[in-house]
C-alpha positions as CSV (number, residue, x, y, z in Angstrom):
1,X,84.5,93.2,76.9
2,X,81.9,92.2,79.1
3,X,80.7,89.2,77.1
4,X,84.2,87.9,77.0
5,X,84.6,87.8,80.8
6,X,81.2,86.4,81.4
7,X,81.7,83.6,79.0
8,X,85.6,83.0,80.3
9,X,84.3,82.4,84.1
10,X,81.6,80.1,82.6
11,X,84.2,78.3,80.6
12,X,86.3,77.9,83.5
13,X,83.5,76.7,85.7
14,X,82.2,74.2,83.2
15,X,82.9,71.1,84.2
16,X,83.8,71.4,87.9
17,X,80.5,71.2,89.0
18,X,80.1,67.7,90.9
19,X,80.8,67.6,94.1
20,X,84.2,66.1,95.2
21,X,84.0,63.9,98.3
22,X,87.4,63.8,99.3
23,X,89.2,66.9,101.6
24,X,90.6,69.5,98.7
25,X,93.7,71.8,99.7
26,X,91.7,74.6,100.1
27,X,89.7,72.6,102.8
28,X,92.7,71.3,104.7
29,X,94.2,74.5,104.8
30,X,90.6,76.5,106.1
31,X,90.7,73.3,108.4
32,X,93.8,74.0,110.0
33,X,93.0,76.6,110.7
34,X,90.0,76.5,112.4
35,X,92.5,73.8,114.4
36,X,94.7,76.0,115.3
37,X,92.3,78.6,116.8
38,X,92.3,79.4,120.9
39,X,88.2,79.5,120.4
40,X,87.3,76.9,118.4
41,X,84.1,74.2,118.3
42,X,83.7,71.1,116.3
43,X,81.2,68.9,116.3
44,X,81.0,64.9,117.5
45,X,80.8,63.9,113.4
46,X,84.3,66.5,112.4
47,X,81.4,67.5,109.9
48,X,80.8,71.0,111.5
49,X,83.4,73.5,113.0
50,X,84.2,77.6,113.6
51,X,86.5,79.2,115.0
52,X,86.4,82.9,116.6
53,X,89.4,85.2,116.5
54,X,90.2,88.4,116.0
55,X,92.9,90.5,114.8
56,X,94.8,94.2,115.5
57,X,97.3,96.8,113.9
58,X,99.3,98.3,116.3
59,X,100.9,102.0,114.3
60,X,103.4,104.2,114.4
61,X,104.9,107.0,111.6
62,X,107.1,109.6,111.9
63,X,107.7,111.7,108.8
64,X,110.4,114.1,107.9
65,X,108.5,116.5,106.3
66,X,109.5,118.3,102.8
67,X,107.1,121.4,102.7
68,X,103.9,120.1,103.5
69,X,103.4,119.2,107.1
70,X,102.0,115.1,107.9
71,X,101.0,114.3,111.3
72,X,103.3,112.1,113.2
73,X,101.8,109.6,115.5
74,X,99.9,106.5,116.5
75,X,97.1,104.8,115.5
76,X,94.9,101.7,116.0
77,X,95.0,100.9,112.3
78,X,92.7,97.9,112.3
79,X,90.5,95.9,114.9
80,X,88.8,92.9,113.6
81,X,86.6,90.1,114.8
82,X,86.5,87.1,112.7
83,X,84.5,83.8,111.8
84,X,85.3,80.6,110.2
85,X,83.6,77.6,109.8
86,X,83.6,74.5,108.0
87,X,79.8,73.8,106.9
88,X,79.9,70.2,106.0
89,X,82.3,68.2,103.2
90,X,81.6,70.8,100.5
91,X,81.3,74.2,102.1
92,X,82.9,76.6,104.4
93,X,82.3,80.4,105.6
94,X,84.1,83.9,106.5
95,X,82.9,86.6,108.5
96,X,85.4,89.3,108.9
97,X,84.6,93.0,110.4
98,X,87.2,95.3,111.0
99,X,85.8,98.2,114.0
100,X,88.8,101.1,112.7
101,X,86.9,101.0,109.7
102,X,85.3,103.9,108.4
103,X,81.8,103.5,107.0
104,X,81.7,100.3,105.8
105,X,82.8,97.8,108.4
106,X,82.9,94.7,106.4
107,X,85.6,92.9,105.1
108,X,85.7,89.0,103.9
109,X,82.3,87.5,104.0
110,X,81.8,84.8,102.4
111,X,80.9,81.1,101.5
112,X,82.7,78.8,99.3
113,X,81.7,75.5,97.6
114,X,84.0,73.1,96.6
115,X,82.6,72.0,93.8
116,X,85.8,69.4,92.6
117,X,89.6,68.4,93.5
118,X,91.6,71.9,92.3
119,X,88.2,74.3,92.1
120,X,85.6,76.2,94.4
121,X,83.0,78.9,93.8
122,X,82.9,81.9,95.9
123,X,79.8,84.1,97.0
124,X,79.7,87.1,99.2
125,X,82.0,90.2,99.4
126,X,85.7,89.8,99.1
127,X,88.4,91.4,96.7
128,X,88.4,91.0,93.3
129,X,91.1,88.9,91.5
130,X,93.4,91.4,90.5
131,X,97.1,91.3,91.0
132,X,99.5,89.4,93.7
133,X,99.8,92.4,95.5
134,X,96.1,93.7,95.5
135,X,95.1,90.1,97.0
136,X,97.2,89.6,99.7
137,X,95.9,90.0,103.1
138,X,97.5,92.9,104.9
139,X,98.5,90.6,107.8
140,X,101.2,88.2,105.5
141,X,102.1,91.3,103.2
142,X,105.7,91.8,104.2
143,X,105.5,95.7,103.9
144,X,103.4,97.6,106.8
145,X,101.8,99.8,103.4
146,X,101.0,98.3,99.9
147,X,102.7,100.3,97.2
148,X,101.8,103.2,95.6
149,X,100.3,101.7,92.5
150,X,98.5,99.4,94.7
151,X,96.7,102.1,96.6
152,X,95.9,103.9,93.6
153,X,94.6,101.2,91.0
154,X,93.6,98.2,93.6
155,X,90.2,97.0,93.2
156,X,89.4,96.4,96.7
157,X,86.8,94.1,97.6
158,X,83.1,94.2,96.3
159,X,79.6,92.0,96.9
160,X,79.9,89.1,93.7
161,X,80.5,85.8,92.5
162,X,83.9,84.3,91.4
163,X,85.4,80.6,90.5
164,X,89.1,79.5,91.6
165,X,91.1,77.0,89.6
166,X,94.4,76.1,91.1
167,X,96.3,73.4,89.6
168,X,100.3,72.4,90.5
169,X,101.0,74.4,86.6
170,X,98.1,76.5,86.6
171,X,96.3,79.1,88.4
172,X,92.9,81.0,87.7
173,X,89.8,82.9,89.3
174,X,87.4,85.1,87.4
175,X,84.4,86.4,89.0
176,X,81.4,89.5,88.4
177,X,80.9,91.7,91.3
178,X,78.4,94.4,91.9
179,X,79.4,97.9,94.3
180,X,81.2,97.6,98.0
181,X,78.1,97.2,100.4
182,X,77.0,100.5,101.9
183,X,73.7,102.0,103.9
184,X,74.1,105.0,102.1
185,X,71.6,105.6,99.5
186,X,72.4,107.3,96.3
187,X,70.2,107.6,93.4
188,X,71.2,106.0,89.9
189,X,72.5,102.7,89.3
190,X,75.3,100.8,91.1
191,X,78.5,99.7,89.2
192,X,79.6,96.4,88.4
193,X,82.9,95.0,87.3
194,X,84.4,92.0,85.5
195,X,87.7,90.7,86.9
196,X,90.3,87.9,86.4
197,X,93.7,86.3,87.4
198,X,95.4,83.8,85.4
199,X,99.0,82.2,86.1
200,X,101.4,79.6,84.9
201,X,103.4,78.0,87.8
202,X,105.5,75.7,88.4
203,X,105.9,74.4,92.1
204,X,108.5,72.0,94.4
205,X,109.7,72.1,98.1
206,X,112.7,74.6,97.6
207,X,111.9,76.3,94.1
208,X,108.5,77.9,92.9
209,X,107.6,80.6,90.6
210,X,104.7,81.9,88.8
211,X,104.1,84.4,86.0
212,X,100.6,85.7,84.6
213,X,98.7,88.4,84.6
214,X,95.4,90.2,85.5
215,X,92.5,92.3,83.7
216,X,89.4,94.4,85.4
217,X,86.8,96.3,83.8
218,X,84.5,97.9,85.4
219,X,81.7,101.0,85.5
220,X,81.8,102.8,88.4
221,X,78.4,104.1,90.5
222,X,76.5,107.0,89.4
223,X,76.6,110.1,91.7
224,X,73.0,110.6,91.9
225,X,70.7,111.8,88.5
226,X,71.8,115.1,86.8
227,X,70.1,117.2,84.3
228,X,67.5,113.8,84.4
229,X,70.5,110.9,83.4
230,X,73.3,108.7,85.8
231,X,75.4,108.5,82.7
232,X,77.6,111.5,83.0
233,X,78.3,112.3,86.3
234,X,80.4,109.2,87.3
235,X,83.8,110.7,88.8
236,X,86.6,109.1,90.4
237,X,89.6,110.2,92.6
238,X,93.0,108.1,91.7
239,X,95.5,108.6,94.5
240,X,97.9,107.4,97.0
241,X,99.5,109.0,100.2
242,X,102.9,107.9,99.4
243,X,102.5,104.6,101.2
244,X,101.6,106.3,104.8
245,X,100.3,104.2,107.6
246,X,99.0,106.8,110.0
247,X,99.2,110.0,107.6
248,X,96.4,109.5,105.0
249,X,96.9,112.6,103.0
250,X,96.8,111.8,99.2
251,X,99.8,114.6,97.9
252,X,99.8,112.6,94.4
253,X,96.2,112.1,92.9
254,X,93.6,113.3,91.1
255,X,90.0,113.8,90.0
256,X,89.0,112.3,86.8
257,X,84.8,113.2,86.0
258,X,82.9,111.5,83.5
259,X,84.0,108.5,83.9
260,X,81.9,105.9,81.7
261,X,84.4,102.7,82.5
262,X,87.7,101.6,83.6
263,X,89.8,99.1,82.2
264,X,92.5,97.7,84.2
265,X,95.2,95.2,83.7
266,X,98.6,93.7,85.8
267,X,101.2,91.4,84.3
268,X,103.2,89.6,87.5
269,X,106.4,87.3,88.5
270,X,107.0,85.9,91.6
271,X,109.6,83.4,92.4
272,X,111.5,82.0,95.8
273,X,114.5,79.8,96.1
274,X,114.3,78.6,99.6
275,X,115.0,81.5,101.7
276,X,114.6,84.2,98.8
277,X,111.9,85.9,96.9
278,X,111.6,88.0,94.8
279,X,108.2,89.2,92.7
280,X,107.2,92.1,90.4
281,X,104.4,93.9,89.0
282,X,103.3,96.3,86.2
283,X,99.6,97.6,86.4
284,X,97.7,99.9,84.0
285,X,94.7,101.7,84.1
286,X,92.6,103.6,81.4
287,X,89.6,105.2,81.8
288,X,87.2,106.4,79.3
289,X,85.2,109.4,79.4
290,X,82.0,110.5,78.3
291,X,80.7,114.0,78.5
292,X,76.7,115.0,78.3
293,X,77.2,116.9,74.6
294,X,73.5,117.6,74.3
295,X,73.1,119.1,77.7
296,X,76.1,121.6,77.6
297,X,75.8,122.2,73.7
298,X,72.0,123.4,75.1
299,X,73.7,125.5,78.2
300,X,75.8,126.7,75.7
301,X,73.1,128.3,73.4
302,X,72.5,132.0,74.3
303,X,75.8,132.6,75.4
304,X,78.7,134.4,73.4
305,X,80.6,131.6,72.4
306,X,76.8,129.9,71.7
307,X,76.9,132.6,68.9
308,X,80.3,131.7,67.9
309,X,80.1,128.4,67.4
310,X,76.3,127.9,67.0
311,X,76.0,124.0,65.6
312,X,77.1,121.1,68.5
313,X,80.2,119.7,65.6
314,X,81.5,123.2,66.0
315,X,81.0,123.3,69.6
316,X,82.4,119.5,70.7
317,X,85.4,120.8,68.0
318,X,85.9,123.6,70.5
319,X,85.9,121.8,73.6
320,X,87.8,118.7,72.2
321,X,86.6,115.3,71.5
322,X,86.4,112.8,75.2
323,X,89.8,111.2,75.4
324,X,91.2,108.2,77.6
325,X,93.1,108.8,80.9
326,X,96.0,106.7,80.9
327,X,97.8,105.7,84.1
328,X,100.7,102.8,85.1
329,X,102.7,102.3,87.7
330,X,105.6,99.2,88.5
331,X,106.6,97.8,91.8
332,X,109.7,95.5,92.5
333,X,110.3,94.3,95.7
334,X,112.4,91.1,97.4
335,X,113.2,89.7,100.2
336,X,115.4,87.3,102.7
337,X,114.9,85.3,105.5
338,X,117.7,85.5,107.5
339,X,117.1,83.0,110.0
340,X,114.1,80.6,110.8
341,X,113.4,78.9,108.1
342,X,112.4,79.2,104.1
343,X,109.8,80.7,102.2
344,X,106.7,78.7,101.5
345,X,104.4,79.4,98.6
346,X,100.8,79.3,98.9
347,X,99.3,77.0,95.9
348,X,96.1,78.0,96.7
349,X,96.2,81.6,96.6
350,X,99.0,81.7,94.7
351,X,101.2,84.0,96.9
352,X,103.9,83.5,100.0
353,X,103.0,81.9,102.8
354,X,103.6,84.8,106.5
355,X,106.7,82.9,107.2
356,X,106.5,81.0,111.1
357,X,107.1,82.2,114.4
358,X,111.0,83.0,115.3
359,X,111.9,84.5,111.8
360,X,113.6,87.3,110.7
361,X,112.9,89.0,107.3
362,X,115.3,92.1,105.3
363,X,112.4,93.3,102.7
364,X,113.1,95.7,99.9
365,X,110.9,97.4,97.3
366,X,110.6,100.1,94.5
367,X,107.7,101.6,92.9
368,X,107.0,104.1,90.3
369,X,103.6,105.5,89.7
370,X,102.2,107.7,86.5
371,X,99.4,109.8,87.4
372,X,100.3,112.5,84.4
373,X,98.8,112.4,81.4
374,X,98.8,115.3,79.4
375,X,97.7,115.4,76.3
376,X,100.7,117.1,73.1
377,X,100.8,120.2,72.4
378,X,99.0,121.6,76.0
379,X,100.9,124.3,78.3
380,X,100.1,125.3,81.7
381,X,99.3,128.5,82.4
382,X,96.3,130.7,84.6
383,X,93.3,131.3,82.3
384,X,90.2,133.2,82.7
385,X,88.3,130.6,84.8
386,X,91.8,129.2,87.0
387,X,94.8,127.4,85.9
388,X,94.6,124.5,83.7
389,X,96.3,123.1,80.6
390,X,95.0,124.7,77.2
391,X,95.6,124.0,74.0
392,X,95.8,127.4,72.6
393,X,94.8,131.0,73.0
394,X,91.5,131.1,72.5
395,X,91.2,128.1,74.9
396,X,93.0,129.8,77.8
397,X,90.7,133.3,76.9
398,X,87.7,131.3,77.7
399,X,88.8,129.1,80.0
400,X,88.1,126.0,78.6
401,X,90.8,123.7,79.4
402,X,91.9,120.5,77.8
403,X,91.2,116.4,78.8
404,X,94.9,116.4,80.4
405,X,95.1,115.2,84.0
406,X,97.9,115.7,86.6
407,X,98.3,113.8,89.3
408,X,101.4,113.4,89.9
409,X,104.5,111.1,89.4
410,X,106.5,109.2,92.3
411,X,109.4,106.8,93.0
412,X,109.1,105.6,96.4
413,X,112.3,103.2,98.0
414,X,111.0,101.1,101.0
415,X,113.2,99.0,103.2
416,X,111.6,96.9,105.6
417,X,112.6,94.6,109.0
418,X,110.3,92.1,110.2
419,X,110.3,90.0,113.4
420,X,107.7,86.5,113.5
421,X,107.7,86.9,117.2
422,X,105.5,83.8,116.7
423,X,103.3,82.4,114.1
424,X,100.5,85.1,114.6
425,X,102.4,87.6,116.4
426,X,104.7,89.9,113.9
427,X,106.7,93.5,114.3
428,X,107.2,95.1,111.4
429,X,109.9,98.8,110.8
430,X,109.7,100.2,107.5
431,X,112.0,103.0,106.0
432,X,110.7,105.0,103.4
433,X,111.9,107.6,100.8
434,X,109.4,109.0,98.1
435,X,110.7,111.6,95.2
436,X,107.1,113.2,94.5
437,X,107.0,115.4,91.2
438,X,103.6,117.3,91.4
439,X,104.8,120.5,89.8
440,X,101.6,121.5,88.3
441,X,100.1,121.0,91.9
442,X,99.3,124.4,93.3
443,X,99.2,123.0,97.0
444,X,101.8,120.0,96.8
445,X,104.6,121.5,94.0
446,X,107.1,122.4,96.8
447,X,106.9,118.7,98.0
448,X,109.9,116.7,96.4
449,X,111.7,114.2,98.6
450,X,110.4,112.7,101.7
451,X,110.7,110.4,104.3
452,X,109.5,108.3,106.8
453,X,109.9,105.4,109.9
454,X,106.9,103.4,110.7
455,X,106.4,100.9,112.9
456,X,103.7,98.0,113.4
457,X,103.0,95.3,115.9
458,X,100.2,92.7,115.1
459,X,98.5,89.9,115.8
460,X,95.7,87.9,116.0
461,X,94.8,84.5,117.2
């Protein structure tokens, strides 16, 4: 799988390494953004320029709780300082830090080399090419929060390199990535990933449509050294806060242990006709697991269980094979500009641009996210070591749960009103209803119908 992605990246980039003399579409977009800034500089020959700016989000949320109390209130969720720079004829640069981020403040920090008319290489810390909603910048997203599916399966930003090719009828980006930047030292190998997004499309002034898919293969970061190895202690927390902006409590989610690698794949379609747009996405996530069988078997020797199952093959038969965890999610959304103009499709990013000033937008979204993967024949019960899923009465007596994972299943409905006061100031108001089925959670099994009202004032300069 890794070789396939590496070959795909090389194939896309081959033949595109000759420097292009004229300004590309991506460069024109960056240069226009720089020139629109309040704090900017341009050299006398026009080859070098930069813009210093900022972005901030002020959020407020009120939660109509079902059983578990969620914290209504207000928050400054983002406060960024950003630098954009043109560096000669073929390079540009972005530096973006968020002072409200916990842990890692770095957002986009990358250098782009525009190698030909329709493509560029990108090196630095940036979001992996996967899913339209996943890569859409929060400022341009028509909803205050990402869908539950993207909250659970989104790839986020990592240090890496990618190549993007944008053509009127084709768009593709593929890259290789390491871990997210961190000052915290943890023993063991860091994770890595390979990611790609490929689309076919038709674009025009009034009507635009694209369809395609994304794929992402990753190996999670090691979490130290266990029993002399870092191969079996990689765990992931997969969850969602039900599309909440202020309260971060994950009412749906699960911890997956012994993860060896993860495969995510998605399909998307996006279209607009003048002032109406539509987008649909499906994302699947498969988590391969592998336990340290030799160590576990040696640990069992000398116990009552070890005497009953004295060989490693018998021990494996008792414990059950390493199974793959499979989750998925579906999201459908639509919007209409009541007044102020039409939607504009961005050919460089293969996304919809943010509407201009003095524009009113109505949007709606449905999302289904399934974080359950329960093995056939399992039942939920109290065992010798606690509650869990069991395959037989013998397993229940020993307290040996099987590989089932229950993170909950939910449907969310979001309706939003957005007013774009100027090109740089946006006011958003969202109503969200979430129907949660987390019946196997002792903590959140009573939470079923949850409502929220959320507002955001976002601005940049």
